[in-house]
PQR file of N, CA, C, O and H, with PARSE charges and radii, in Angstrom:
ATOM      1  N   SER A   1       0.863  -1.162  -0.005 -0.4000 1.5000
ATOM      2  CA  SER A   1      -0.031  -0.010  -0.027 -0.0000 2.0000
ATOM      3  C   SER A   1       0.867   1.228  -0.069  0.5500 1.7000
ATOM      4  O   SER A   1       2.078   1.098   0.107 -0.5500 1.4000
ATOM      5  N   GLY A   2       0.326   2.398  -0.291 -0.4000 1.5000
ATOM      6  CA  GLY A   2       1.003   3.660  -0.317 -0.0000 2.0000
ATOM      7  C   GLY A   2       1.876   3.830  -1.588  0.5500 1.7000
ATOM      8  O   GLY A   2       2.747   4.699  -1.610 -0.5500 1.4000
ATOM      9  H   GLY A   2      -0.659   2.503  -0.434  0.4000 1.0000
ATOM     10  N   VAL A   3       1.673   3.078  -2.558 -0.4000 1.5000
ATOM     11  CA  VAL A   3       2.406   3.215  -3.886 -0.0000 2.0000
ATOM     12  C   VAL A   3       1.904   4.399  -4.624  0.5500 1.7000
ATOM     13  O   VAL A   3       0.703   4.601  -4.807 -0.5500 1.4000
ATOM     14  H   VAL A   3       0.966   2.372  -2.540  0.4000 1.0000
ATOM     15  N   ASP A   4       2.893   5.209  -5.061 -0.4000 1.5000
ATOM     16  CA  ASP A   4       2.528   6.368  -5.862 -0.0000 2.0000
ATOM     17  C   ASP A   4       2.726   6.032  -7.365  0.5500 1.7000
ATOM     18  O   ASP A   4       1.826   6.329  -8.151 -0.5500 1.4000
ATOM     19  H   ASP A   4       3.868   5.045  -4.912  0.4000 1.0000
ATOM     20  N   THR A   5       3.846   5.434  -7.800 -0.4000 1.5000
ATOM     21  CA  THR A   5       4.106   5.170  -9.181 -0.0000 2.0000
ATOM     22  C   THR A   5       4.909   3.892  -9.323  0.5500 1.7000
ATOM     23  O   THR A   5       5.742   3.595  -8.467 -0.5500 1.4000
ATOM     24  H   THR A   5       4.577   5.192  -7.162  0.4000 1.0000
ATOM     25  N   ILE A   6       4.680   3.132 -10.377 -0.4000 1.5000
ATOM     26  CA  ILE A   6       5.483   1.949 -10.648 -0.0000 2.0000
ATOM     27  C   ILE A   6       6.267   2.128 -11.949  0.5500 1.7000
ATOM     28  O   ILE A   6       5.727   2.540 -12.976 -0.5500 1.4000
ATOM     29  H   ILE A   6       4.003   3.373 -11.072  0.4000 1.0000
ATOM     30  N   PHE A   7       7.492   1.822 -11.873 -0.4000 1.5000
ATOM     31  CA  PHE A   7       8.447   1.827 -13.046 -0.0000 2.0000
ATOM     32  C   PHE A   7       8.861   0.433 -13.411  0.5500 1.7000
ATOM     33  O   PHE A   7       8.923  -0.441 -12.546 -0.5500 1.4000
ATOM     34  H   PHE A   7       7.931   1.488 -11.039  0.4000 1.0000
ATOM     35  N   SER A   8       9.148   0.201 -14.680 -0.4000 1.5000
ATOM     36  CA  SER A   8       9.574  -1.113 -15.138 -0.0000 2.0000
ATOM     37  C   SER A   8      10.707  -1.077 -16.122  0.5500 1.7000
ATOM     38  O   SER A   8      10.959  -0.040 -16.735 -0.5500 1.4000
ATOM     39  H   SER A   8       9.098   0.912 -15.383  0.4000 1.0000
ATOM     40  N   ASN A   9      11.428  -2.227 -16.296 -0.4000 1.5000
ATOM     41  CA  ASN A   9      12.307  -2.334 -17.413 -0.0000 2.0000
ATOM     42  C   ASN A   9      12.128  -3.778 -17.929  0.5500 1.7000
ATOM     43  O   ASN A   9      11.085  -4.393 -17.708 -0.5500 1.4000
ATOM     44  H   ASN A   9      11.223  -3.070 -15.798  0.4000 1.0000
ATOM     45  N   GLN A  10      13.157  -4.312 -18.618 -0.4000 1.5000
ATOM     46  CA  GLN A  10      13.073  -5.630 -19.207 -0.0000 2.0000
ATOM     47  C   GLN A  10      12.698  -6.752 -18.258  0.5500 1.7000
ATOM     48  O   GLN A  10      12.053  -7.704 -18.698 -0.5500 1.4000
ATOM     49  H   GLN A  10      14.005  -3.812 -18.797  0.4000 1.0000
ATOM     50  N   GLY A  11      13.043  -6.702 -17.048 -0.4000 1.5000
ATOM     51  CA  GLY A  11      12.851  -7.899 -16.170 -0.0000 2.0000
ATOM     52  C   GLY A  11      12.530  -7.566 -14.729  0.5500 1.7000
ATOM     53  O   GLY A  11      12.488  -8.461 -13.885 -0.5500 1.4000
ATOM     54  H   GLY A  11      13.566  -5.928 -16.691  0.4000 1.0000
ATOM     55  N   ALA A  12      12.291  -6.228 -14.413 -0.4000 1.5000
ATOM     56  CA  ALA A  12      12.082  -5.930 -13.022 -0.0000 2.0000
ATOM     57  C   ALA A  12      11.077  -4.686 -12.848  0.5500 1.7000
ATOM     58  O   ALA A  12      10.831  -3.932 -13.789 -0.5500 1.4000
ATOM     59  H   ALA A  12      12.326  -5.501 -15.099  0.4000 1.0000
ATOM     60  N   PHE A  13      10.553  -4.542 -11.647 -0.4000 1.5000
ATOM     61  CA  PHE A  13       9.705  -3.392 -11.361 -0.0000 2.0000
ATOM     62  C   PHE A  13      10.272  -2.684 -10.133  0.5500 1.7000
ATOM     63  O   PHE A  13      10.950  -3.257  -9.280 -0.5500 1.4000
ATOM     64  H   PHE A  13      10.753  -5.154 -10.882  0.4000 1.0000
ATOM     65  N   ALA A  14       9.928  -1.346 -10.112 -0.4000 1.5000
ATOM     66  CA  ALA A  14      10.326  -0.603  -8.949 -0.0000 2.0000
ATOM     67  C   ALA A  14       9.056   0.315  -8.659  0.5500 1.7000
ATOM     68  O   ALA A  14       8.556   1.048  -9.512 -0.5500 1.4000
ATOM     69  H   ALA A  14       9.378  -0.881 -10.806  0.4000 1.0000
ATOM     70  N   ALA A  15       8.598   0.188  -7.359 -0.4000 1.5000
ATOM     71  CA  ALA A  15       7.537   1.040  -6.927 -0.0000 2.0000
ATOM     72  C   ALA A  15       8.018   2.158  -6.027  0.5500 1.7000
ATOM     73  O   ALA A  15       8.714   1.891  -5.047 -0.5500 1.4000
ATOM     74  H   ALA A  15       9.004  -0.407  -6.665  0.4000 1.0000
ATOM     75  N   LEU A  16       7.672   3.404  -6.323 -0.4000 1.5000
ATOM     76  CA  LEU A  16       8.027   4.528  -5.491 -0.0000 2.0000
ATOM     77  C   LEU A  16       6.749   4.766  -4.536  0.5500 1.7000
ATOM     78  O   LEU A  16       5.642   5.038  -5.000 -0.5500 1.4000
ATOM     79  H   LEU A  16       7.107   3.621  -7.119  0.4000 1.0000
ATOM     80  N   LYS A  17       6.980   4.650  -3.312 -0.4000 1.5000
ATOM     81  CA  LYS A  17       5.949   4.783  -2.491 -0.0000 2.0000
ATOM     82  C   LYS A  17       5.810   6.235  -1.997  0.5500 1.7000
ATOM     83  O   LYS A  17       6.752   7.022  -2.088 -0.5500 1.4000
ATOM     84  H   LYS A  17       7.879   4.428  -2.935  0.4000 1.0000
ATOM     85  N   GLU A  18       4.612   6.577  -1.469 -0.4000 1.5000
ATOM     86  CA  GLU A  18       4.378   8.028  -1.080 -0.0000 2.0000
ATOM     87  C   GLU A  18       5.263   8.483   0.078  0.5500 1.7000
ATOM     88  O   GLU A  18       5.352   9.690   0.302 -0.5500 1.4000
ATOM     89  H   GLU A  18       3.847   5.938  -1.395  0.4000 1.0000
ATOM     90  N   ASP A  19       5.904   7.627   0.805 -0.4000 1.5000
ATOM     91  CA  ASP A  19       6.765   7.999   1.819 -0.0000 2.0000
ATOM     92  C   ASP A  19       8.264   8.152   1.306  0.5500 1.7000
ATOM     93  O   ASP A  19       9.180   8.342   2.107 -0.5500 1.4000
ATOM     94  H   ASP A  19       5.832   6.646   0.623  0.4000 1.0000
ATOM     95  N   GLY A  20       8.453   8.070   0.060 -0.4000 1.5000
ATOM     96  CA  GLY A  20       9.781   8.237  -0.525 -0.0000 2.0000
ATOM     97  C   GLY A  20      10.726   6.976  -0.443  0.5500 1.7000
ATOM     98  O   GLY A  20      11.936   7.041  -0.660 -0.5500 1.4000
ATOM     99  H   GLY A  20       7.709   7.915  -0.591  0.4000 1.0000
ATOM    100  N   THR A  21      10.075   5.865  -0.120 -0.4000 1.5000
ATOM    101  CA  THR A  21      10.889   4.561  -0.105 -0.0000 2.0000
ATOM    102  C   THR A  21      10.568   3.872  -1.432  0.5500 1.7000
ATOM    103  O   THR A  21       9.662   4.263  -2.167 -0.5500 1.4000
ATOM    104  H   THR A  21       9.092   5.812   0.057  0.4000 1.0000
ATOM    105  N   VAL A  22      11.337   2.850  -1.694 -0.4000 1.5000
ATOM    106  CA  VAL A  22      11.153   2.048  -2.969 -0.0000 2.0000
ATOM    107  C   VAL A  22      11.011   0.588  -2.613  0.5500 1.7000
ATOM    108  O   VAL A  22      11.640   0.089  -1.680 -0.5500 1.4000
ATOM    109  H   VAL A  22      12.073   2.532  -1.097  0.4000 1.0000
ATOM    110  N   PHE A  23      10.195  -0.067  -3.352 -0.4000 1.5000
ATOM    111  CA  PHE A  23      10.016  -1.479  -3.380 -0.0000 2.0000
ATOM    112  C   PHE A  23      10.313  -2.100  -4.738  0.5500 1.7000
ATOM    113  O   PHE A  23       9.686  -1.686  -5.714 -0.5500 1.4000
ATOM    114  H   PHE A  23       9.684   0.338  -4.110  0.4000 1.0000
ATOM    115  N   ALA A  24      11.204  -3.042  -4.870 -0.4000 1.5000
ATOM    116  CA  ALA A  24      11.598  -3.621  -6.082 -0.0000 2.0000
ATOM    117  C   ALA A  24      11.365  -5.090  -6.094  0.5500 1.7000
ATOM    118  O   ALA A  24      11.475  -5.753  -5.063 -0.5500 1.4000
ATOM    119  H   ALA A  24      11.713  -3.378  -4.077  0.4000 1.0000
ATOM    120  N   TRP A  25      11.007  -5.674  -7.380 -0.4000 1.5000
ATOM    121  CA  TRP A  25      10.845  -7.045  -7.588 -0.0000 2.0000
ATOM    122  C   TRP A  25      11.030  -7.408  -8.933  0.5500 1.7000
ATOM    123  O   TRP A  25      10.936  -6.568  -9.828 -0.5500 1.4000
ATOM    124  H   TRP A  25      10.917  -5.136  -8.218  0.4000 1.0000
ATOM    125  N   GLY A  26      11.312  -8.707  -9.170 -0.4000 1.5000
ATOM    126  CA  GLY A  26      11.587  -9.250 -10.499 -0.0000 2.0000
ATOM    127  C   GLY A  26      13.058  -9.750 -10.620  0.5500 1.7000
ATOM    128  O   GLY A  26      13.631 -10.205  -9.630 -0.5500 1.4000
ATOM    129  H   GLY A  26      11.389  -9.389  -8.443  0.4000 1.0000
ATOM    130  N   SER A  27      13.623  -9.671 -11.745 -0.4000 1.5000
ATOM    131  CA  SER A  27      14.942 -10.199 -12.004 -0.0000 2.0000
ATOM    132  C   SER A  27      16.001  -9.449 -11.115  0.5500 1.7000
ATOM    133  O   SER A  27      16.099  -8.223 -11.166 -0.5500 1.4000
ATOM    134  H   SER A  27      13.157  -9.302 -12.550  0.4000 1.0000
ATOM    135  N   ASP A  28      16.794 -10.230 -10.294 -0.4000 1.5000
ATOM    136  CA  ASP A  28      17.818  -9.576  -9.538 -0.0000 2.0000
ATOM    137  C   ASP A  28      18.830  -8.747 -10.346  0.5500 1.7000
ATOM    138  O   ASP A  28      19.239  -7.660  -9.937 -0.5500 1.4000
ATOM    139  H   ASP A  28      16.714 -11.226 -10.253  0.4000 1.0000
ATOM    140  N   SER A  29      19.204  -9.278 -11.467 -0.4000 1.5000
ATOM    141  CA  SER A  29      20.206  -8.623 -12.298 -0.0000 2.0000
ATOM    142  C   SER A  29      19.659  -7.412 -13.043  0.5500 1.7000
ATOM    143  O   SER A  29      20.472  -6.653 -13.571 -0.5500 1.4000
ATOM    144  H   SER A  29      18.872 -10.161 -11.799  0.4000 1.0000
ATOM    145  N   ASN A  30      18.424  -7.176 -13.129 -0.4000 1.5000
ATOM    146  CA  ASN A  30      17.796  -6.040 -13.785 -0.0000 2.0000
ATOM    147  C   ASN A  30      17.273  -5.018 -12.762  0.5500 1.7000
ATOM    148  O   ASN A  30      16.597  -4.055 -13.122 -0.5500 1.4000
ATOM    149  H   ASN A  30      17.764  -7.792 -12.700  0.4000 1.0000
ATOM    150  N   GLY A  31      17.598  -5.246 -11.489 -0.4000 1.5000
ATOM    151  CA  GLY A  31      17.128  -4.274 -10.451 -0.0000 2.0000
ATOM    152  C   GLY A  31      16.025  -4.650  -9.645  0.5500 1.7000
ATOM    153  O   GLY A  31      15.459  -3.807  -8.948 -0.5500 1.4000
ATOM    154  H   GLY A  31      18.147  -6.028 -11.197  0.4000 1.0000
ATOM    155  N   GLY A  32      15.628  -5.958  -9.677 -0.4000 1.5000
ATOM    156  CA  GLY A  32      14.510  -6.497  -8.926 -0.0000 2.0000
ATOM    157  C   GLY A  32      14.823  -7.001  -7.586  0.5500 1.7000
ATOM    158  O   GLY A  32      13.932  -7.563  -6.950 -0.5500 1.4000
ATOM    159  H   GLY A  32      16.088  -6.642 -10.243  0.4000 1.0000
ATOM    160  N   LYS A  33      16.052  -6.854  -7.066 -0.4000 1.5000
ATOM    161  CA  LYS A  33      16.393  -7.338  -5.834 -0.0000 2.0000
ATOM    162  C   LYS A  33      16.092  -6.335  -4.668  0.5500 1.7000
ATOM    163  O   LYS A  33      16.761  -5.312  -4.520 -0.5500 1.4000
ATOM    164  H   LYS A  33      16.777  -6.398  -7.583  0.4000 1.0000
ATOM    165  N   GLN A  34      15.081  -6.672  -3.872 -0.4000 1.5000
ATOM    166  CA  GLN A  34      14.617  -5.647  -2.840 -0.0000 2.0000
ATOM    167  C   GLN A  34      15.703  -5.284  -1.882  0.5500 1.7000
ATOM    168  O   GLN A  34      15.731  -4.145  -1.418 -0.5500 1.4000
ATOM    169  H   GLN A  34      14.538  -7.503  -3.993  0.4000 1.0000
ATOM    170  N   SER A  35      16.638  -6.214  -1.539 -0.4000 1.5000
ATOM    171  CA  SER A  35      17.688  -5.868  -0.619 -0.0000 2.0000
ATOM    172  C   SER A  35      18.575  -4.640  -1.172  0.5500 1.7000
ATOM    173  O   SER A  35      19.180  -3.908  -0.389 -0.5500 1.4000
ATOM    174  H   SER A  35      16.616  -7.140  -1.916  0.4000 1.0000
ATOM    175  N   ASP A  36      18.613  -4.470  -2.498 -0.4000 1.5000
ATOM    176  CA  ASP A  36      19.420  -3.365  -3.039 -0.0000 2.0000
ATOM    177  C   ASP A  36      18.828  -2.020  -2.642  0.5500 1.7000
ATOM    178  O   ASP A  36      19.569  -1.047  -2.500 -0.5500 1.4000
ATOM    179  H   ASP A  36      18.122  -5.065  -3.133  0.4000 1.0000
ATOM    180  N   VAL A  37      17.436  -1.932  -2.449 -0.4000 1.5000
ATOM    181  CA  VAL A  37      16.875  -0.666  -2.151 -0.0000 2.0000
ATOM    182  C   VAL A  37      16.283  -0.619  -0.814  0.5500 1.7000
ATOM    183  O   VAL A  37      15.640   0.389  -0.520 -0.5500 1.4000
ATOM    184  H   VAL A  37      16.834  -2.722  -2.564  0.4000 1.0000
ATOM    185  N   SER A  38      16.415  -1.626   0.096 -0.4000 1.5000
ATOM    186  CA  SER A  38      15.759  -1.518   1.302 -0.0000 2.0000
ATOM    187  C   SER A  38      16.163  -0.439   2.268  0.5500 1.7000
ATOM    188  O   SER A  38      15.432  -0.180   3.223 -0.5500 1.4000
ATOM    189  H   SER A  38      16.937  -2.445  -0.142  0.4000 1.0000
ATOM    190  N   ASP A  39      17.278   0.195   2.067 -0.4000 1.5000
ATOM    191  CA  ASP A  39      17.732   1.384   2.894 -0.0000 2.0000
ATOM    192  C   ASP A  39      17.608   2.681   2.125  0.5500 1.7000
ATOM    193  O   ASP A  39      18.083   3.711   2.605 -0.5500 1.4000
ATOM    194  H   ASP A  39      17.872  -0.015   1.291  0.4000 1.0000
ATOM    195  N   VAL A  40      17.013   2.680   0.994 -0.4000 1.5000
ATOM    196  CA  VAL A  40      16.916   3.902   0.314 -0.0000 2.0000
ATOM    197  C   VAL A  40      15.585   4.613   0.670  0.5500 1.7000
ATOM    198  O   VAL A  40      14.512   4.011   0.711 -0.5500 1.4000
ATOM    199  H   VAL A  40      16.627   1.843   0.604  0.4000 1.0000
ATOM    200  N   SER A  41      15.733   5.968   0.932 -0.4000 1.5000
ATOM    201  CA  SER A  41      14.618   6.765   1.355 -0.0000 2.0000
ATOM    202  C   SER A  41      14.786   8.237   0.787  0.5500 1.7000
ATOM    203  O   SER A  41      15.864   8.602   0.319 -0.5500 1.4000
ATOM    204  H   SER A  41      16.604   6.457   0.899  0.4000 1.0000
ATOM    205  N   GLY A  42      13.732   9.026   0.842 -0.4000 1.5000
ATOM    206  CA  GLY A  42      13.813  10.354   0.335 -0.0000 2.0000
ATOM    207  C   GLY A  42      13.744  10.379  -1.179  0.5500 1.7000
ATOM    208  O   GLY A  42      14.190  11.384  -1.734 -0.5500 1.4000
ATOM    209  H   GLY A  42      12.856   8.729   1.222  0.4000 1.0000
ATOM    210  N   VAL A  43      13.261   9.439  -1.885 -0.4000 1.5000
ATOM    211  CA  VAL A  43      13.186   9.370  -3.268 -0.0000 2.0000
ATOM    212  C   VAL A  43      11.969  10.166  -3.845  0.5500 1.7000
ATOM    213  O   VAL A  43      10.832   9.997  -3.404 -0.5500 1.4000
ATOM    214  H   VAL A  43      12.899   8.623  -1.434  0.4000 1.0000
ATOM    215  N   VAL A  44      12.249  11.008  -4.812 -0.4000 1.5000
ATOM    216  CA  VAL A  44      11.190  11.775  -5.481 -0.0000 2.0000
ATOM    217  C   VAL A  44      10.822  11.368  -6.865  0.5500 1.7000
ATOM    218  O   VAL A  44       9.747  11.711  -7.358 -0.5500 1.4000
ATOM    219  H   VAL A  44      13.173  11.146  -5.170  0.4000 1.0000
ATOM    220  N   LYS A  45      11.695  10.640  -7.499 -0.4000 1.5000
ATOM    221  CA  LYS A  45      11.542  10.270  -8.937 -0.0000 2.0000
ATOM    222  C   LYS A  45      12.378   9.039  -9.227  0.5500 1.7000
ATOM    223  O   LYS A  45      13.525   8.956  -8.788 -0.5500 1.4000
ATOM    224  H   LYS A  45      12.568  10.361  -7.098  0.4000 1.0000
ATOM    225  N   ILE A  46      11.812   8.059  -9.976 -0.4000 1.5000
ATOM    226  CA  ILE A  46      12.715   7.004 -10.493 -0.0000 2.0000
ATOM    227  C   ILE A  46      12.685   6.982 -11.974  0.5500 1.7000
ATOM    228  O   ILE A  46      11.657   7.219 -12.608 -0.5500 1.4000
ATOM    229  H   ILE A  46      10.881   8.126 -10.332  0.4000 1.0000
ATOM    230  N   PHE A  47      13.911   6.672 -12.557 -0.4000 1.5000
ATOM    231  CA  PHE A  47      14.158   6.579 -14.006 -0.0000 2.0000
ATOM    232  C   PHE A  47      14.621   5.175 -14.235  0.5500 1.7000
ATOM    233  O   PHE A  47      15.256   4.575 -13.368 -0.5500 1.4000
ATOM    234  H   PHE A  47      14.746   6.480 -12.041  0.4000 1.0000
ATOM    235  N   SER A  48      14.320   4.656 -15.360 -0.4000 1.5000
ATOM    236  CA  SER A  48      14.749   3.302 -15.785 -0.0000 2.0000
ATOM    237  C   SER A  48      15.206   3.224 -17.279  0.5500 1.7000
ATOM    238  O   SER A  48      14.808   3.994 -18.153 -0.5500 1.4000
ATOM    239  H   SER A  48      13.804   5.144 -16.064  0.4000 1.0000
ATOM    240  N   ASN A  49      16.030   2.271 -17.452 -0.4000 1.5000
ATOM    241  CA  ASN A  49      16.434   1.871 -18.751 -0.0000 2.0000
ATOM    242  C   ASN A  49      16.097   0.394 -18.931  0.5500 1.7000
ATOM    243  O   ASN A  49      15.289  -0.135 -18.168 -0.5500 1.4000
ATOM    244  H   ASN A  49      16.354   1.645 -16.742  0.4000 1.0000
ATOM    245  N   GLU A  50      16.690  -0.298 -19.922 -0.4000 1.5000
ATOM    246  CA  GLU A  50      16.398  -1.777 -20.116 -0.0000 2.0000
ATOM    247  C   GLU A  50      16.742  -2.538 -18.977  0.5500 1.7000
ATOM    248  O   GLU A  50      16.007  -3.482 -18.684 -0.5500 1.4000
ATOM    249  H   GLU A  50      17.346   0.132 -20.542  0.4000 1.0000
ATOM    250  N   VAL A  51      17.855  -2.259 -18.198 -0.4000 1.5000
ATOM    251  CA  VAL A  51      18.357  -3.176 -17.257 -0.0000 2.0000
ATOM    252  C   VAL A  51      18.588  -2.632 -15.850  0.5500 1.7000
ATOM    253  O   VAL A  51      18.998  -3.383 -14.965 -0.5500 1.4000
ATOM    254  H   VAL A  51      18.452  -1.493 -18.436  0.4000 1.0000
ATOM    255  N   ALA A  52      18.330  -1.315 -15.619 -0.4000 1.5000
ATOM    256  CA  ALA A  52      18.629  -0.785 -14.340 -0.0000 2.0000
ATOM    257  C   ALA A  52      17.626   0.391 -13.934  0.5500 1.7000
ATOM    258  O   ALA A  52      16.741   0.753 -14.710 -0.5500 1.4000
ATOM    259  H   ALA A  52      17.997  -0.704 -16.338  0.4000 1.0000
ATOM    260  N   PHE A  53      17.800   0.932 -12.756 -0.4000 1.5000
ATOM    261  CA  PHE A  53      16.999   2.057 -12.277 -0.0000 2.0000
ATOM    262  C   PHE A  53      17.811   3.054 -11.671  0.5500 1.7000
ATOM    263  O   PHE A  53      18.900   2.756 -11.179 -0.5500 1.4000
ATOM    264  H   PHE A  53      18.519   0.638 -12.126  0.4000 1.0000
ATOM    265  N   ALA A  54      17.355   4.246 -11.666 -0.4000 1.5000
ATOM    266  CA  ALA A  54      18.044   5.332 -10.916 -0.0000 2.0000
ATOM    267  C   ALA A  54      17.021   6.183 -10.129  0.5500 1.7000
ATOM    268  O   ALA A  54      15.994   6.630 -10.641 -0.5500 1.4000
ATOM    269  H   ALA A  54      16.471   4.488 -12.065  0.4000 1.0000
ATOM    270  N   ALA A  55      17.380   6.367  -8.865 -0.4000 1.5000
ATOM    271  CA  ALA A  55      16.378   7.170  -8.046 -0.0000 2.0000
ATOM    272  C   ALA A  55      16.961   8.495  -7.744  0.5500 1.7000
ATOM    273  O   ALA A  55      18.064   8.606  -7.209 -0.5500 1.4000
ATOM    274  H   ALA A  55      18.214   6.004  -8.449  0.4000 1.0000
ATOM    275  N   LEU A  56      16.161   9.586  -8.113 -0.4000 1.5000
ATOM    276  CA  LEU A  56      16.552  10.892  -7.649 -0.0000 2.0000
ATOM    277  C   LEU A  56      16.013  11.130  -6.207  0.5500 1.7000
ATOM    278  O   LEU A  56      14.844  10.873  -5.918 -0.5500 1.4000
ATOM    279  H   LEU A  56      15.265   9.496  -8.548  0.4000 1.0000
ATOM    280  N   LYS A  57      16.861  11.606  -5.360 -0.4000 1.5000
ATOM    281  CA  LYS A  57      16.492  11.821  -3.899 -0.0000 2.0000
ATOM    282  C   LYS A  57      16.229  13.191  -3.636  0.5500 1.7000
ATOM    283  O   LYS A  57      16.727  14.005  -4.414 -0.5500 1.4000
ATOM    284  H   LYS A  57      17.810  11.815  -5.595  0.4000 1.0000
ATOM    285  N   GLU A  58      15.503  13.625  -2.634 -0.4000 1.5000
ATOM    286  CA  GLU A  58      15.177  14.924  -2.220 -0.0000 2.0000
ATOM    287  C   GLU A  58      16.391  15.869  -2.067  0.5500 1.7000
ATOM    288  O   GLU A  58      16.250  17.076  -2.267 -0.5500 1.4000
ATOM    289  H   GLU A  58      15.098  12.964  -2.002  0.4000 1.0000
ATOM    290  N   ASP A  59      17.537  15.356  -1.728 -0.4000 1.5000
ATOM    291  CA  ASP A  59      18.715  16.073  -1.512 -0.0000 2.0000
ATOM    292  C   ASP A  59      19.524  16.263  -2.765  0.5500 1.7000
ATOM    293  O   ASP A  59      20.594  16.867  -2.694 -0.5500 1.4000
ATOM    294  H   ASP A  59      17.652  14.376  -1.565  0.4000 1.0000
ATOM    295  N   GLY A  60      19.089  15.791  -3.895 -0.4000 1.5000
ATOM    296  CA  GLY A  60      19.632  15.989  -5.179 -0.0000 2.0000
ATOM    297  C   GLY A  60      20.675  14.877  -5.547  0.5500 1.7000
ATOM    298  O   GLY A  60      21.297  14.930  -6.608 -0.5500 1.4000
ATOM    299  H   GLY A  60      18.220  15.300  -3.953  0.4000 1.0000
ATOM    300  N   THR A  61      20.832  13.938  -4.699 -0.4000 1.5000
ATOM    301  CA  THR A  61      21.727  12.765  -4.973 -0.0000 2.0000
ATOM    302  C   THR A  61      20.954  11.744  -5.733  0.5500 1.7000
ATOM    303  O   THR A  61      19.724  11.737  -5.772 -0.5500 1.4000
ATOM    304  H   THR A  61      20.326  13.894  -3.837  0.4000 1.0000
ATOM    305  N   VAL A  62      21.746  10.854  -6.355 -0.4000 1.5000
ATOM    306  CA  VAL A  62      21.164   9.724  -7.204 -0.0000 2.0000
ATOM    307  C   VAL A  62      21.585   8.505  -6.640  0.5500 1.7000
ATOM    308  O   VAL A  62      22.765   8.369  -6.317 -0.5500 1.4000
ATOM    309  H   VAL A  62      22.745  10.860  -6.323  0.4000 1.0000
ATOM    310  N   PHE A  63      20.675   7.506  -6.466 -0.4000 1.5000
ATOM    311  CA  PHE A  63      20.955   6.158  -6.135 -0.0000 2.0000
ATOM    312  C   PHE A  63      20.669   5.306  -7.443  0.5500 1.7000
ATOM    313  O   PHE A  63      19.608   5.447  -8.052 -0.5500 1.4000
ATOM    314  H   PHE A  63      19.716   7.618  -6.728  0.4000 1.0000
ATOM    315  N   ALA A  64      21.635   4.433  -7.847 -0.4000 1.5000
ATOM    316  CA  ALA A  64      21.299   3.586  -9.011 -0.0000 2.0000
ATOM    317  C   ALA A  64      21.526   2.078  -8.650  0.5500 1.7000
ATOM    318  O   ALA A  64      22.379   1.752  -7.824 -0.5500 1.4000
ATOM    319  H   ALA A  64      22.496   4.318  -7.352  0.4000 1.0000
ATOM    320  N   TRP A  65      20.758   1.202  -9.278 -0.4000 1.5000
ATOM    321  CA  TRP A  65      20.796  -0.246  -8.944 -0.0000 2.0000
ATOM    322  C   TRP A  65      20.366  -1.035 -10.210  0.5500 1.7000
ATOM    323  O   TRP A  65      19.588  -0.538 -11.024 -0.5500 1.4000
ATOM    324  H   TRP A  65      20.066   1.467  -9.949  0.4000 1.0000
ATOM    325  N   GLY A  66      20.835  -2.144 -10.341 -0.4000 1.5000
ATOM    326  CA  GLY A  66      20.452  -3.042 -11.456 -0.0000 2.0000
ATOM    327  C   GLY A  66      21.729  -3.515 -12.185  0.5500 1.7000
ATOM    328  O   GLY A  66      22.763  -3.652 -11.532 -0.5500 1.4000
ATOM    329  H   GLY A  66      21.467  -2.549  -9.680  0.4000 1.0000
ATOM    330  N   SER A  67      21.705  -3.757 -13.444 -0.4000 1.5000
ATOM    331  CA  SER A  67      22.812  -4.272 -14.148 -0.0000 2.0000
ATOM    332  C   SER A  67      23.863  -3.202 -14.330  0.5500 1.7000
ATOM    333  O   SER A  67      23.518  -2.032 -14.501 -0.5500 1.4000
ATOM    334  H   SER A  67      20.866  -3.645 -13.976  0.4000 1.0000
ATOM    335  N   ASP A  68      25.161  -3.569 -14.298 -0.4000 1.5000
ATOM    336  CA  ASP A  68      26.268  -2.637 -14.456 -0.0000 2.0000
ATOM    337  C   ASP A  68      26.183  -2.197 -15.869  0.5500 1.7000
ATOM    338  O   ASP A  68      27.000  -1.391 -16.315 -0.5500 1.4000
ATOM    339  H   ASP A  68      25.441  -4.519 -14.158  0.4000 1.0000
TER
END
């Protein structure tokens, strides 16, 4: 619950929640590994490409996860 927007790529999904946290699922190698984002907070927007995600945080920093 509390999901604002869902983003996807080739093999994974990332849900941006209203509280600025992220929930991920799907292929681990494409960014679907929840443990990669379990400590991420303050997210305002998520961007995705075919195999990875990047989260823009409130403080202007970026957190990226998924395939290298």
